[in-house]
C-alpha positions as CSV (number, residue, x, y, z in Angstrom):
1,M,0.4,0.0,0.0
2,Q,1.5,3.6,-1.0
3,T,0.8,6.5,1.0
4,V,-0.4,9.3,-0.8
5,L,1.6,12.5,0.5
6,D,0.5,15.9,0.9
7,L,3.2,17.3,-0.4
8,A,7.0,14.9,-1.2
9,P,10.5,16.8,-0.6
10,P,11.7,18.3,-3.8
11,P,14.5,16.3,-5.9
12,G,17.6,16.3,-4.7
13,F,16.6,17.4,-1.3
14,R,18.3,14.5,0.7
15,K,21.8,14.9,1.2
16,A,24.7,12.8,1.6
17,I,25.0,11.6,5.7
18,P,28.4,13.7,6.8
19,V,31.3,11.3,8.8
20,T,31.0,12.9,11.5
21,V,26.9,12.4,12.0
22,K,27.5,8.6,11.6
23,L,30.2,9.1,14.0
24,E,28.2,10.9,16.5
25,V,25.3,7.6,15.8
26,I,27.4,5.0,16.1
27,I,28.8,6.4,19.6
28,R,25.0,7.4,20.8
29,Q,24.0,3.5,20.0
30,H,27.0,2.0,21.4
31,S,27.2,0.5,17.5
32,L,24.3,-1.2,17.9
33,C,21.3,-1.6,15.1
34,A,18.8,1.1,16.6
35,K,16.3,-1.8,15.0
36,C,17.6,-5.4,15.3
37,G,20.0,-5.6,18.3
38,E,22.7,-6.6,15.7
39,R,26.4,-5.1,16.0
40,L,27.4,-2.5,13.2
41,G,29.8,-3.2,10.6
42,E,33.1,-1.2,9.5
43,L,31.6,2.6,8.5
44,D,31.6,2.0,5.2
45,D,29.5,-0.6,4.9
46,T,26.6,0.5,7.4
47,Q,23.5,1.8,5.8
48,F,21.9,5.0,8.1
49,D,18.3,5.4,7.1
50,H,15.5,8.0,9.0
51,V,12.8,6.0,10.7
52,P,10.6,7.4,8.8
53,A,11.9,7.6,5.9
54,V,12.3,11.0,4.5
55,Q,10.9,10.5,1.0
56,L,8.1,9.9,3.1
57,R,7.9,12.7,5.3
58,C,5.6,15.8,4.0
59,W,7.4,18.9,3.5
60,D,6.9,22.7,4.7
61,P,7.3,24.8,2.1
62,E,7.9,27.7,4.5
63,A,10.7,25.9,6.5
64,K,11.7,24.3,3.6
65,D,12.5,21.1,5.2
66,T,10.4,18.1,6.2
67,T,8.5,17.2,8.8
68,P,7.4,14.2,10.2
69,R,3.9,12.2,10.8
């Protein structure tokens, strides 16, 4: 089932996550996956996701950012 959005983020809105942010997440989560608790692998092999996904959030034109539902 596909969700219909009021207004999706514009193409190219999502930028690459900086390495410093990835390291902060790893430290905060004690090198464990937030979803399954499994130990994270090498930084280059680890996938970082937003929950809910950025592309599934509504776009706020005034703030020029997404808003989680």
